N, C-alpha and C positions, 0 to 999 in steps of 0.2 A: 515145781514153781507155783502151781495153783494152791497147794496146801499152805504155802508160805503166804501167798497173797490173801487167802481166806483168814489166816491167823492174824495178819496185820489189820485186816478190815474189822475183825471182831474186837481186837484190842482197841482200835481207834473208836469204834462205836461204844464200847463199854466206857471209854473215857468221856465221850460225848454225854453219855448217860449220867455221868457223875458231875458234869459241870452244872453251875447255877445259872442256866439259861433257859429262856422260853423259845421254843421252836414252833414252827407252823408248817402246814403242808396242805396243798390242794391236789387232789388226784383227779385227773381228767381222762375220760375215755374218749378216744378219737371219734367214736360214733355219736358222741354227745356234743360235738363242737359244730356250730353253724358252718356252712360251706364257705361263706364269705371270710370267715376267720381262718379257715384252713388255707384259703387262698393267700391270705396276707398274715403270715405268722407274727410279724412285728406289732400289729395292732393287738393280737392276743397276748403276746409277751408283755407289752406295755400295760394293758388292762390288768392282767394278773399281778404283775410286779407292783404296780402302783395301787390298785383298788383293794387288794388284799392286805398288803403290808401296811400302807400308810394310815388307814383309818384305825386299824388296831393299835399301832404305835402311838398315835395321837391320843386316842381314848384311854389307853391304859398306862401311858408312861409320861404324857405331858400334863401340865396343869394350866387351865384357861386364865387363871388370875395372876400367873407369874408374869413379870415384865419381859423375861427372855425365855423362850423355849427353843430347843435346838434338836434337829434330827440330822444325824449323819448316815446317809443312805449309800451303801455300797452295793454295786451290781456288777455281775460278770461283764467284761468288756467284749462281749460277742457281737455287739451292733457295729455297723459302719459308722463313720464320723458324722455323716448326715443324720442317720438314725439316732445316734446318741444325742445330738442337738435336739431333735424332735422329741425324744424321750424326756430330756431335761425340761423342755418347755411344758410338756404335758404334765409332768410331775409338779412343777411349780404352780401351774393352774389348779391342779387338784388339791395341793397343800393349801392354797388361798381359799378355795371353796370350803374345805373341811374347817379351816380356821374360822371362817365367817359362820358356818353352820354350827359349830360347837361353842360359839361366843367367846373366842379367845380375846383377851384384852389388848394384846400387842402381837407383833409379828411371830411367826415361827420361822426360825432361821434354818433353812434346808440346805445342806451340803450334799451334793451327789458326787460319788466317785465311781468311775468306771474302771475296774481293775481286772487284771488277769488273775484268775482263780489260782494259778500256780504260785502267785506272790502274796496271797492273803488267806490266813487260816480260817477266818469267818466264812469266806466263800467256799473254802474246801469243806467245811462242816455242812454248808448248805448242799453242796454236791453229794455228800455222803447221805444226807437225809433224803434228798431226792431219789437217789439210787436205791435206798432202802425201802421207800414208799413204792417205787416202780416194781421192784422185785416182789414186794408183798402183793400189790394189786394186779400186776400183769402175769406173774409167774406162780402166784399163790405160795410164795416162799417167805414166811415171816421171820426168818432166822435173824437178819440184821435189824429189821423194824422193831422186833420185840426187845432189842437191847436199848433202843432209844425212845420207845413210845411213851415212857413216863415223862419225858421232857417236851413232848408235842402237845402244847397247850391249845393250839388253834388248828382245827381240821375242817376241811371242807371238801366237797366233791362235785364234779360235773358228771352226772351219771344218769341219763334218761332211762336206761334199762335196769337201774338198781343192781348192777353186778359187783360194785365195789363194796366190800365189807371191811370196815375198820376193825 
């Protein structure tokens, strides 16, 4: 069974590597996360999901002079209903700030969908990317990461002890 699973993972990651998509990854060592963020993982989750993805999307894929700019943001539906509401408010405030900071002429229409990753291929790809990065950085096994690394355009790390090697 394990050989079949590894074969499927390899095939899927080879397919991901052939897509015309830009991927991003942030590797975080637990010993490099402040204690207060460890105690409240939703704040860390919100920060990473919003402050890494949104500025990159706005700067690289939207145009400040266009009358309409749109972001469709899909995120795993892992948060509670209350936390999803707080996430959405935080996201909207962040988009408004980035819009102002980058000098956008008009609004950025931001649509947020909290989706079960079993129902969305983009979220499944994100899960595979995360698993590949985890396996490379935590287990020193680059097998799957090497299949997709050509598509990972944005990389960052939180690593006070400089143990993560891309």
